[in-house]
N, C-alpha and C positions, 0 to 999 in steps of 0.2 A: 437288700445287705449283699454281696460279696461273697459268691463259694468259698469252703475251703478246701485246698489238696490233702487227699490224705495220704502218704510216700508208707508201702509195706518197706522195708528194708532191713528186716529181721535176717532174712538169711543169709548162710555162706558160702550157694554157690560150690557146693562139696567137688562137683563135677568141673569144673571148670576150674577151681584152687584156690582159697583164697577170696580176698573180699571183695565180690569183684563189681558192687554197688562204689569201692573208693578208687577205681582203674580209672586211670587218665585215660581220655581217648579219642579228644580232645586237643584241636594244637599249642596249646598251653594248658593241657593234663586235664583239660573240661572232662566231668565223667556224664555220664548218662544222665542222672537224674541231675544234673549242672542245665542239660538243654531239656530237664523235664520243668523246668521249674522258672525258667527263661521264659520257655511255649504258657506255661500257665501263667505267670504278671499280662503275655499279650491277653491274654485266653480271655481275663477278666478275673480273676481270681486273688481273694485280698489276706487270706493267710495261707502256710505250710503246716501241716501236721507230718510227721516222720513214726514212725512204730520200728524200732529197731531194735536187741538187745544190751541189757547195759552191760556186760563184760567190753563191748568197745563205744564206748560213748566219748570216753578220747580224746579216740580217733575220727572216731566222727564229726566228730562240734570241731577238732581242728583244723582237718581235711574239705571241712564241707559245709557244717554251720554257716564257719564262720565268711566264708562269698556271700553269703545273703545280706546282710547286715545294712541295714538301710537300702536294701530294696522290698524285700516284705517279710513278715509279721514272723515268726517260725518257733513250732515248737514241739517238743519233744517228747515220746513215750516209749513202755519196754516192755516188751512182751515175756513173758516166762513160762515153763511150763510147769507151772507151780501154781500159776495163778488161774483157780477153777474156783466158782460159784460152792457159799455154803454147803457140805455133807458133802464133796469131793475131798477126796483128795488124791495123787498122781501114785497111783505105784511104781515102788521100782524099776522098774522094767523099763519103763517108759522114758523114753529119752528122745525122741522124735517131739518138733515144735506140733499142736496142735490143731495147725493150718491155718490157710487167708484168713477165715471170716473170726478164730479166733483171735489172730492179732486187730481185725475192725473193730470188736469189742474196745479192744485198748484204749482209742480214744474216746469215749465216748465221752468223758468227765469233763473234757478240753473241746468237743465239738456241738456247737447249735446251733448251729445254718447249715442249710444244703449242702452234700460234698463229695467229690468227689475218692476213688481208690483207683488209684493202679500201682503196681508194680516199678521197684525201686532201678530194674536192671533194663525194662525193656523200653527202646525209642519207638513213641507213640507220633511225633509228627505234629506242624505245628496245625495243620487242619482239623484234629482229635483232641486238641486243648478249646478249639477255635470253637465245636460241636459242641460240646459237652458246657463251655464256657457259659454261652448261649442259655441252656437251655436252662442251667441249675441256676442261675440267675431271677429268670425267672419263673421256677420252681414254689408252690405254693400249696398248702397243705399238709397233706397223708396220705400214707398208700399208694402212692405212684414214681417213679423211676424209672432209672434211663444207665439203657447201653454203650458203649459203641460200641458197632458189630463196621469191623474190618472190610472190607473186600477183601476174599481166597489170596485172588492172584497177588495181591500189592504185599502178601505175610511169605510166599514162598522163599525157601532156602536155593542158595546154589553150589552148596553142599551135600544137596541126599533130600529126600520126604520129610516127608512133617505130619507129624498130628493138631489137627484143628478144631477144636468144637463149634459146627459149623448151625449155625442159628434160625428155626425156624419159625416163623413170623404167618401172622393173620392177615385180614385185607389192609387192616387201618393199622399196620407197621411196628405192631406189639409183640411180642415175646411169647413163643407157648410152651419153647424146648426147646437143650443145645444138648443135641448128637455130635460125639464123640470119633471124629472121624479118622481111620491111620494113613499112611500110606499114601500124603498128598502131596503133585506133584503138577510139572507143565508135561505132557507125555503129546509129541507132534501139534504142538498147539494148542490142545486142550486141555484144563484143568482134570486130573484124576485122585481116583482113592478109593479104596478097599469098599468095599458093601456089605453087607449082613453078613452074605451070601460065598465070601469070601471073593467074590469079582470083581474085576474094576469096573466103574462106576464113572462119569463125566460131570461136574456143575459147570453152571458160569463163573467168570472171575469176578464179577460183583458180588458173588455169594457170601450174607455179610458170614463171619468170624468173630467167634468171642475172645481178644485178648487181654481179657480181665479187666478194664477199664469201665468203672460203673458210677452209676449217677445215685448218693442216695438221698434223702432228709431226714433228722435226728430219728423220730420210729423209729427206722432201723430195730436200731441198737438195741431197742427191746422185745424186737422181733429174735435178735440174734440170740438174745440171752434167753428168752421162753425155748430156742431151736437149741443153744449149745448144752441146757438142761437134758432137753430129752436125746442129745446125742449120748453126753456122758454114760443117762444109765443103760444107753445099748451099746454101747460101746467101750469104755474105762478102761477095761483086761484085752482091749486089741491095739497092742500094740506100734504099730503102723497107721491104723483109721484116722483119716485128717478133716477135719469141722470145714470145707470151702466155703464161698462167697456161691456157687449156683447149685449146692444142698439148698440150704434158705429162700435160693430167690425162687428155684423149682417147683419148691412146697409152696412158696406165697404165691406164686402164679397157678400152682393146680387145685390153690387150695379157695380163688381167686376174691385173693384177700390183700394182692395189690398186682397194679402193672407194670410191664417193665415195655419203656419203649426204642425200639431199636433206631439206633441213631446213625446215616449213613458217613462215611468220611472218603475223602480222596486220599488220606495219607498213606503213605507208606512204611512198617510197618517194621523195625527189625530189633535183632536181643544178640548177646554175650548167649551160647549155652556151653560150647566145650572151648577151652584154649583155643582151637584153630579158627573161631568164628573173628576171635580178634583183631585181624590186618583187613578183614570187609569191614564188619562196624567202623573202623577207624574212614576207611579210605569212602568209606561211604558220607558219610559226614562230613571231610571234608569237599567234596562233589559240593551237598548242599550249601556249605559256606562258597566255595566259589559261584553259585549260581546266584548267589544273596538271600540265602535263605536266615541265613546267623551271620555274623561278624564274627569275626577275624579272631575275638577277645568278649567275653558274655560278661565278666562282672570287670 
């Protein structure tokens, strides 16, 4: 059974301005999502599911989904802040979405096979989808998941420091925890970040970091529902609290309910966070096309 690609595309991208998921960055107006879908097809994925907000469904269908006809089956599900388990009601002051793992829950009715989760506005690269597709195509049973660990040296920004979740693994390559580090940059040839004591520390270029590229089996939905109820019981009155994927994953690891294998990739990640990042992404895509990694026109 071919795995499914689940694309988180419900965000507005407020810092960037507008729907950056629909911004054409390729030479023929291709979006970052277009390249992800192209790479996913090459990586052996058999279906794509997008989670979006209902209010931009028409624009999304016209500008994005129409491209994929005759290439790969596509479905759309919707994320709403009012979509809560029985017994919970959204407080009036809650206007912020509930987070990435709430978005994942929206796919439970249409995804019945192993699936990957990615952000819509991150460029993950061909090799990331290759290693993830290979792992998911062999996934059997339950309670065994994976994530693609990007080498930190392949995720840096040319315009300043970044924050990354540095993965901690055991000798077998399984995730034991993710530690958020800030002020990551290359200084005098070495990757540095701010340590717990506030002083600079170094880490190898190959240190794996999480870029929100996960691989799950359908049993993850049941775990997520259970954890979401617990999250709401503790946080429903906190307007800015968010139900993130790492919250669930970390809890499952700590309680030995599931394993998460960290997959290495040579791919270079990049994305658009601020409007000033846009041209750099356009240039990088152009360079990949010139190198033969992608065709001039995807579809």
